[in-house]
C-alpha positions as CSV (number, residue, x, y, z in Angstrom):
1,M,30.4,31.1,7.4
2,A,28.3,28.9,5.2
3,G,25.0,30.6,4.3
4,K,22.6,28.1,5.8
5,F,24.3,28.0,9.2
6,D,24.7,31.8,9.2
7,A,21.0,32.3,8.4
8,A,19.7,29.7,10.9
9,I,21.8,31.0,13.8
10,K,21.1,34.6,13.1
11,D,17.5,33.8,12.9
12,L,17.7,32.2,16.4
13,L,19.6,35.2,17.8
14,W,17.1,37.7,16.4
15,R,14.2,35.8,17.8
16,G,15.7,36.4,21.2
17,M,17.4,33.8,23.3
18,P,17.4,35.1,26.9
19,A,19.4,32.1,28.3
20,V,22.2,32.0,25.8
21,L,22.7,35.8,25.8
22,E,22.7,35.8,29.6
23,V,25.3,33.1,29.6
24,L,27.5,34.9,27.0
25,V,27.4,38.5,28.2
26,G,26.3,38.2,31.9
27,S,23.6,40.8,31.5
28,P,20.0,40.7,30.2
29,V,19.2,42.4,26.9
30,A,17.0,45.4,27.1
31,R,16.3,45.7,23.4
32,F,17.8,44.8,20.0
33,L,19.2,47.6,17.8
34,N,19.3,48.3,14.1
35,T,22.4,46.8,12.5
36,D,22.4,48.8,9.3
37,F,25.7,50.8,9.4
38,S,26.7,52.5,6.2
39,T,30.0,53.5,7.9
40,V,31.0,49.9,8.4
41,K,32.2,49.3,4.8
42,E,29.0,47.7,3.7
43,R,29.2,45.1,6.4
44,R,26.3,44.6,8.9
45,P,26.9,43.3,12.4
46,D,25.4,39.9,13.1
47,L,23.8,41.1,16.3
48,L,23.6,44.4,18.3
49,A,21.7,44.8,21.5
50,E,21.4,47.3,24.3
51,L,22.0,45.7,27.7
52,V,20.0,46.7,30.8
53,D,23.1,48.3,32.3
54,G,23.3,50.7,29.3
55,R,26.2,49.1,27.5
56,L,25.9,47.8,23.9
57,F,26.6,44.2,23.0
58,H,27.9,43.4,19.6
59,C,28.2,39.7,18.6
60,E,29.6,38.1,15.4
61,L,29.2,34.5,14.4
62,Q,32.2,32.8,12.8
63,A,32.8,29.3,11.5
64,Q,36.2,29.7,10.0
65,D,39.3,31.8,10.5
66,I,39.7,35.1,8.6
67,Q,42.9,36.9,8.2
68,R,43.0,40.3,9.8
69,F,39.7,39.6,11.6
70,P,40.6,41.9,14.6
71,W,40.7,44.9,12.3
72,R,37.2,44.0,11.1
73,M,36.0,44.0,14.7
74,L,37.7,47.4,15.2
75,D,35.8,48.7,12.2
76,Y,32.6,47.5,13.8
77,Y,33.5,49.1,17.1
78,S,34.3,52.4,15.5
79,G,31.0,52.4,13.5
80,I,28.9,51.4,16.5
81,G,30.6,53.9,18.8
82,D,30.2,56.7,16.3
83,K,26.4,56.0,15.8
84,Y,25.6,55.7,19.5
85,G,27.7,58.5,20.9
86,G,30.6,56.5,22.4
87,V,28.6,54.2,24.6
88,P,30.9,51.3,25.8
89,V,30.6,48.3,23.5
90,V,31.0,44.7,24.6
91,Q,32.3,42.7,21.6
92,M,32.2,39.0,21.3
93,V,32.8,36.4,18.6
94,I,31.0,33.1,18.9
95,Y,33.1,30.6,17.1
96,L,31.2,27.6,15.6
97,G,34.1,25.7,13.9
98,E,35.1,22.3,15.1
99,K,38.7,23.1,15.6
100,P,40.0,25.9,17.9
101,S,40.4,29.2,16.1
102,R,43.8,30.7,15.4
103,M,42.5,34.2,14.9
104,A,44.0,36.8,17.2
105,T,41.6,38.6,19.5
106,T,43.8,41.6,20.2
107,I,45.5,44.4,18.3
108,D,48.7,45.6,19.9
109,H,49.8,48.7,18.0
110,P,52.2,51.5,19.0
111,N,49.2,53.9,19.0
112,L,46.4,51.4,19.7
113,S,45.3,48.7,22.1
114,F,42.2,46.8,21.2
115,S,40.6,43.5,22.1
116,F,37.4,41.4,22.0
117,E,36.3,38.1,23.5
118,M,36.0,34.8,21.6
119,V,33.7,32.2,22.9
120,Y,33.4,28.6,21.7
121,L,29.7,27.7,21.7
122,S,30.7,24.0,22.1
123,D,32.1,24.8,25.5
124,I,29.0,26.3,26.9
125,D,27.0,24.3,29.5
126,P,23.8,23.2,27.7
127,A,21.7,23.1,30.9
128,P,20.7,26.8,31.0
129,L,19.7,26.6,27.4
130,L,17.7,23.5,27.8
131,D,16.0,24.9,30.9
132,S,15.2,28.3,29.3
133,P,11.6,29.2,28.6
134,S,12.6,30.0,25.0
135,P,12.6,26.9,22.7
136,D,15.1,28.7,20.5
137,D,17.6,28.5,23.4
138,A,16.9,24.8,23.6
139,V,17.6,24.3,19.8
140,L,21.0,26.0,20.1
141,A,22.0,23.5,22.8
142,I,22.7,21.0,20.0
143,L,26.0,22.9,19.5
144,C,27.1,22.5,23.1
145,R,29.4,19.4,23.1
146,N,30.2,19.3,26.8
147,G,27.0,17.5,27.7
148,N,25.3,14.3,26.8
149,T,24.4,14.8,23.2
150,R,21.6,12.1,23.1
151,R,20.0,13.4,26.2
152,S,20.1,17.0,24.9
153,I,18.6,15.9,21.6
154,R,15.7,14.2,23.4
155,R,15.0,17.3,25.6
156,I,15.2,19.5,22.5
157,L,12.7,17.4,20.6
158,G,10.4,17.3,23.7
159,R,10.4,21.1,23.6
160,I,9.8,21.3,19.9
161,A,6.9,18.8,20.1
162,E,5.1,21.3,22.4
163,L,5.0,24.0,19.7
164,D,2.3,24.7,17.2
165,P,2.8,23.0,13.8
166,A,4.3,26.0,12.0
167,A,6.7,26.8,14.8
168,R,7.5,23.1,15.2
169,D,8.6,22.8,11.6
170,D,10.8,25.9,11.8
171,A,12.5,24.8,15.0
172,A,13.0,21.3,13.6
173,A,14.6,22.7,10.4
174,R,17.0,24.8,12.5
175,L,17.8,21.8,14.6
176,V,18.8,19.8,11.5
177,I,20.9,22.6,10.2
178,L,22.8,23.1,13.5
179,A,23.1,19.3,13.9
180,Q,25.3,19.4,10.8
181,L,27.8,21.6,12.6
182,S,28.0,19.1,15.5
183,R,27.8,16.1,13.2
184,A,24.7,14.9,15.0
185,V,22.2,14.6,12.1
186,P,22.0,10.8,12.4
187,A,21.4,11.0,16.2
188,V,18.6,13.6,15.6
189,V,16.9,11.4,13.0
190,E,17.2,8.3,15.2
191,E,15.7,10.1,18.2
192,V,12.9,11.5,16.1
193,T,12.2,7.9,14.9
194,A,12.4,6.5,18.4
195,M,9.8,9.0,19.7
196,G,7.3,7.7,17.2
197,N,4.6,10.3,17.9
198,I,6.5,13.2,16.4
199,S,6.7,13.9,12.6
200,F,8.4,17.0,11.2
201,D,7.6,18.2,7.7
202,I,10.7,20.2,6.9
203,K,11.5,19.4,3.3
204,D,10.1,22.8,2.0
205,H,11.8,24.9,4.6
206,P,13.9,27.7,3.0
207,F,16.9,27.1,5.2
208,L,17.1,23.5,3.9
209,N,16.8,23.9,0.2
210,D,20.4,23.0,-0.5
211,V,20.4,20.2,2.0
212,F,17.4,18.5,0.3
213,E,18.7,19.2,-3.2
214,K,21.9,17.3,-2.4
215,G,20.0,14.7,-0.4
216,V,23.0,13.9,1.8
217,V,24.5,15.6,4.8
218,E,27.7,14.3,6.3
219,G,27.2,10.9,4.7
220,F,23.6,10.6,6.0
221,D,20.6,10.8,3.7
222,V,18.4,13.4,5.5
223,V,15.4,13.1,3.2
224,E,15.5,9.3,3.2
225,G,16.2,9.3,7.0
226,F,13.2,11.4,7.9
227,D,11.0,9.6,5.4
228,K,11.9,6.3,6.9
229,G,11.3,7.7,10.4
230,R,7.8,8.8,9.5
231,L,7.1,5.5,7.7
232,K,8.3,3.5,10.7
233,G,6.1,5.5,13.0
234,E,3.1,5.0,10.7
235,T,3.8,1.3,10.3
236,H,4.1,0.8,14.0
237,G,0.8,2.6,14.6
238,R,-1.1,0.5,12.1
239,A,0.5,-2.7,13.5
240,E,-0.8,-1.9,17.0
241,T,-4.2,-1.1,15.7
242,L,-4.4,-4.4,13.9
243,L,-3.3,-6.3,17.0
244,R,-6.0,-4.6,19.0
245,L,-8.6,-5.6,16.4
246,M,-7.3,-9.2,16.5
247,R,-7.5,-9.4,20.3
248,K,-11.0,-8.0,20.4
249,R,-12.2,-10.5,17.8
250,Y,-10.2,-13.6,18.5
251,G,-8.8,-13.2,22.0
252,A,-5.1,-13.7,22.9
253,V,-2.7,-13.3,20.0
254,P,0.4,-15.6,19.9
255,D,3.9,-14.0,20.0
256,S,4.7,-15.5,16.6
257,I,1.8,-13.5,15.1
258,I,2.7,-10.3,17.0
259,D,6.2,-10.6,15.6
260,R,4.8,-11.2,12.1
261,V,2.6,-8.1,12.3
262,H,5.3,-5.8,13.5
263,A,7.6,-7.0,10.7
264,A,5.0,-6.5,8.0
265,R,4.7,-3.8,5.3
266,I,1.9,-1.2,5.4
267,E,0.2,-2.9,2.4
268,D,0.0,-6.2,4.3
269,L,-1.2,-4.6,7.5
270,D,-4.1,-2.9,5.6
271,R,-5.0,-6.2,3.9
272,W,-5.0,-8.1,7.2
273,A,-7.1,-5.3,8.9
274,D,-9.7,-5.7,6.2
275,A,-9.6,-9.5,6.6
276,V,-10.3,-9.3,10.3
277,L,-13.9,-8.2,9.5
278,D,-14.6,-11.4,7.7
279,A,-12.1,-14.1,8.7
280,S,-13.6,-16.7,11.0
281,S,-10.3,-17.4,12.8
282,L,-7.0,-15.8,13.4
283,D,-5.2,-18.1,11.0
284,A,-7.7,-17.3,8.3
285,V,-6.7,-13.6,8.5
286,F,-3.4,-14.5,6.8
287,D,-4.9,-16.9,4.3
288,P,-6.1,-15.0,1.2
289,S,-8.2,-18.0,0.0
290,K,-10.4,-17.8,3.1
291,H,-11.5,-14.2,2.7
């Protein structure tokens, strides 16, 4: 799968997402295990965990079909089983592609019968993820397409807004990356803008280097979109401050002036705010010759 998606989702998995793992495997994770297996042909499992019932859970993330993928899963099973003494292994592939996979999930061979489960993350109910105590579960809910996407985005952003600045930037970056898979980047940016009081500084995040180098994701200018969102929030705040100053100094402000203030650029708002200190009337604030 594409590097940025692979890294972002693996990062989420390794941070620990109790709700999504509970939904997927039906058993809580006791601990995560080392995935460095020299016997697996220089391949490393995406996730390996020990469940509380003693079984092992092996999970692979896949965004596109790969020929002979069941044999790769068998390689993993063999390597994991050999390292951990034959403990039963629950194997699952989380498929992230938009279209249903055509990959087989079984091997029917004269001397072998082997199978694993394939789950489409888009089919998972987002509610347990959004209700989870872990914000990383909530971020992953952007890929669940069987709910109300806009409502999910608003709830995810609400959870992200509660984090400390560093964690907030990381979570926002992963949200934008995953939103690309669900073609929801414009909706995320619009909801961030609508919230007004949230600003995410994610341009320098390592997962987003290629996104910001290109400047465009799925036909939407991410850099410009987030810049515009921050600018709109800043402009709105300054406009409201100016109107409060005007009301305190001159009394009621006509609707025509309220509309003019909200439609103004930041430079004009700053100039008018300075003028309020000296202008003798509301009209004089907008007349450069009178101040």
